[in-house]
C-alpha positions in Angstrom: 14.2 1.4 -11.2 13.7 5.2 -10.6 11.0 4.6 -8.1 13.1 2.0 -6.4 16.0 4.5 -6.2 13.6 7.1 -4.7 12.6 4.6 -2.1 16.1 3.8 -1.1 16.8 7.5 -0.8 13.8 8.1 1.5 14.8 5.1 3.7 18.4 6.2 3.8 17.4 9.5 5.0 15.2 8.0 7.7 18.1 5.7 8.8 20.6 8.6 8.9 18.2 10.6 11.2 17.9 7.5 13.5 21.6 7.0 13.6 22.3 10.6 14.4 19.8 10.4 17.2 21.8 7.4 18.6 19.0 4.9 18.2 21.1 2.5 16.0 24.9 1.8 15.8 27.0 2.6 12.7 27.2 -1.1 12.0 23.4 -1.6 12.1 23.0 1.5 9.9 25.5 0.1 7.3 23.8 -3.2 7.4 20.3 -1.7 6.7 21.6 0.5 4.1 22.9 -2.6 2.3 19.7 -4.3 2.7 17.8 -1.4 1.1 20.1 -1.4 -2.0 19.7 -5.2 -2.4 15.9 -4.7 -2.1 15.8 -2.0 -4.6 17.6 -4.2 -7.2 15.3 -7.1 -6.3 12.2 -4.8 -6.9 13.6 -3.6 -10.2 14.1 -7.3 -11.4 10.7 -8.4 -10.2 9.1 -5.5 -12.0 10.8 -6.6 -15.2 9.5 -10.2 -14.7 6.0 -8.8 -13.9 5.9 -6.8 -17.2 7.0 -9.8 -19.0 4.4 -12.0 -17.4 1.7 -9.5 -18.1 2.6 -9.2 -21.8 2.6 -13.1 -22.1 -0.9 -13.2 -20.4 -2.2 -10.7 -22.9 -0.7 -12.7 -25.8 -2.3 -15.9 -24.6 -5.7 -14.3 -24.1 -5.5 -12.8 -27.6 -4.6 -16.2 -29.1 -7.6 -17.8 -27.4 -9.9 -15.1 -28.7 -8.8 -15.2 -32.3 -8.2 -19.1 -32.4 -10.1 -21.0 -35.0 -11.0 -24.7 -35.0 -9.5 -25.1 -31.4 -10.4 -28.2 -29.7 -11.9 -28.6 -26.2 -8.6 -29.8 -24.8 -6.6 -26.9 -26.5 -9.1 -24.5 -24.7 -8.6 -26.2 -21.4 -4.9 -26.0 -21.8 -5.0 -22.3 -22.7 -7.4 -21.5 -19.7 -4.7 -23.4 -17.5 -2.0 -21.4 -18.9 -3.9 -18.2 -18.3 -4.7 -19.1 -14.7 -1.1 -20.0 -14.0 0.0 -16.6 -15.4 -2.5 -14.8 -13.4 -1.4 -16.5 -10.2 2.2 -15.7 -11.0 1.3 -12.1 -11.6 -0.7 -11.8 -8.4 2.2 -13.3 -6.3 4.8 -11.0 -7.9 2.6 -8.0 -7.5 2.1 -8.7 -3.8 5.9 -9.3 -3.2 6.7 -6.0 -4.9 4.2 -4.2 -2.8 5.6 -5.9 0.5 9.1 -5.0 -0.5 8.2 -1.5 -1.3 6.4 -1.2 2.2 9.5 -2.3 3.8 11.6 0.3 2.2 9.3 3.1 2.9 9.2 2.2 6.6 13.0 2.2 6.5 13.2 -1.3 8.2 11.9 0.0 11.6 10.1 -2.5 13.7 7.2 -1.4 15.9 7.3 -2.0 19.7 5.5 -5.2 20.7 2.8 -3.3 22.8 1.9 -0.9 20.0 1.9 -3.7 17.4 -0.4 -5.8 19.6 -2.8 -2.8 20.1 -2.9 -2.4 16.3 -3.5 -6.1 15.7 -6.4 -6.1 18.2 -7.9 -3.1 16.6 -7.9 -4.7 13.3 -9.2 -8.0 14.6 -12.2 -6.2 16.0 -13.0 -4.1 12.9 -14.2 -5.5 9.5 -12.9 -2.3 7.6 -9.3 -2.8 8.9 -6.3 -5.2 8.3 -3.0 -5.0 10.0 0.3 -6.7 8.8 2.3 -7.3 11.9 5.4 -8.1 9.9 5.4 -4.8 8.1 3.6 -2.8 10.6 1.1 -1.4 8.1 -2.5 -0.8 8.6 -5.1 -0.8 5.9 -8.7 0.6 5.7 -11.0 -0.5 3.1 -12.1 2.6 1.0 -15.5 1.2 0.3 -16.3 1.4 4.1 -14.5 4.7 4.5 -15.9 6.5 1.5 -18.8 6.5 -0.8 -17.8 6.0 -4.5 -16.1 8.9 -6.1 -16.2 10.7 -2.7 -13.3 11.9 -0.3 -15.8 12.5 2.5 -15.2 10.1 5.3 -18.5 8.2 6.1 -20.0 8.9 9.6 -20.0 5.2 10.1 -16.1 5.0 9.9 -15.3 8.1 12.0 -15.5 6.0 15.2 -12.7 3.6 13.8 -10.6 6.6 13.0 -11.1 8.0 16.5 -9.9 4.5 18.0 -6.9 4.5 15.9 -6.0 8.0 16.9 -6.2 7.0 20.5 -3.7 4.2 19.8 -1.4 6.5 18.0 -1.5 8.9 20.9 -0.4 6.3 23.4 3.1 6.6 25.0 4.5 4.2 22.5 2.4 5.3 19.5 3.4 9.0 19.9 7.0 8.1 19.4 6.1 7.5 15.5 4.9 9.7 12.8 2.3 8.4 10.3 2.2 8.5 6.5 -1.3 8.0 5.1 -1.4 6.8 1.6 -4.6 6.7 -0.5 -5.0 4.2 -3.3 -7.8 3.6 -6.0 -8.8 1.1 -8.5 -8.3 1.9 -12.3 -12.1 3.0 -13.0 -11.8 6.7 -14.3 -13.5 9.4 -12.3 -17.1 10.0 -13.8 -19.3 12.0 -11.5 -17.0 14.0 -9.3 -14.5 15.4 -11.7 -15.0 19.0 -10.6 -13.7 17.9 -7.2 -11.3 15.2 -8.1 -10.3 15.4 -11.7 -8.3 12.1 -11.6 -7.8 9.0 -9.4 -4.5 10.6 -8.4 -6.6 13.5 -6.9 -9.2 11.4 -5.3 -6.5 9.1 -3.6 -4.8 12.3 -2.2 -8.0 14.0 -1.2 -9.1 10.9 0.7 -5.7 10.6 2.5 -6.1 14.4 3.5 -9.7 13.8 4.8 -8.3 11.0 7.1 -5.4 13.3 8.1 -7.9 16.0 9.1 -9.9 13.7 11.3 -6.6 12.5 13.0 -5.7 16.1 13.8 -9.2 16.7 15.2 -8.6 13.6 17.4 -5.5 15.2 18.8 -2.7 13.9 16.7 0.0 16.7 16.3 -0.1 17.9 12.6 3.7 17.6 12.3 3.5 13.9 12.8 1.4 13.3 9.7 1.9 13.4 6.0 -0.1 12.1 2.9 0.6 10.4 -0.3 -1.6 9.4 -3.1 -1.0 6.7 -5.6 -4.1 6.7 -7.6 -4.3 3.3 -9.2 -0.5 2.9 -9.7 0.0 0.4 -6.7 -2.5 -2.3 -7.2 -2.4 -5.3 -4.8 -4.8 -7.4 -6.8 -6.1 -7.6 -10.4 -8.3 -4.7 -11.6 -9.9 -7.1 -14.0 -12.3 -8.5 -11.3 -14.7 -6.8 -9.0 -13.1 -8.4 -5.9 -9.6 -7.1 -7.2 -11.0 -3.7 -7.7 -12.3 -3.6 -4.2 -9.1 -4.7 -2.6 -7.2 -1.9 -4.6 -9.4 0.7 -3.1 -7.7 1.4 0.2 -6.1 3.7 2.6 -2.8 2.6 4.3 -1.1 3.9 7.3 2.7 3.6 7.5 3.9 4.1 11.1 7.4 5.3 10.8 10.1 6.9 12.9 9.7 10.5 13.9 11.0 13.0 11.5 10.3 10.9 8.2 
């Protein structure tokens, strides 16, 4: 609940800044503020449901491991229950992430021309995905960095350059950019001196991308970084594919002054 309240505060400050600048009316401001509060409450409820589902999943798996004399039909039933719980957890996790993203962005929609440019960029690049609804761009960390490293791969620098050119267009320059690093849950092994934990690695990766954007001409006062470590997974860390999805760098394109 505390994290949800923090997000509401961030979104509220952004809305207030927009309202003061005259971009939205008082009625629009009040409406969005109410929406933020409701969304924060929904996130809190979903997180409770997610915790309950994860506990139930653990219990069912433990039952299956310790069961004796269980029949094939019983095993199939337990496996079906596990699959249903895992699907439920994945859907709730995805929904919570989407709602958090919306709160972080403050409900601001990107102009059509900028949204189209970002979508075309993502469509032409295997390491990038773009959600037109939330306006969030994601880079796959495995293609940006080597394992345990925060140095941007040479093969990825061109993609960062292209993104910078979009962000420096007339419409793009009207927005700031929050760069958020994420990792999977595998502990740091070989680069502890540079990155003691996944928290450090996620922030250091975001800073590396920030430095490239500055080199490409993005004003430093338009950029900020966040590092979530392994605390905001979008998939299960129990699978190789899930871990790969969780290793990512996200770009939140937000109103100036956020």
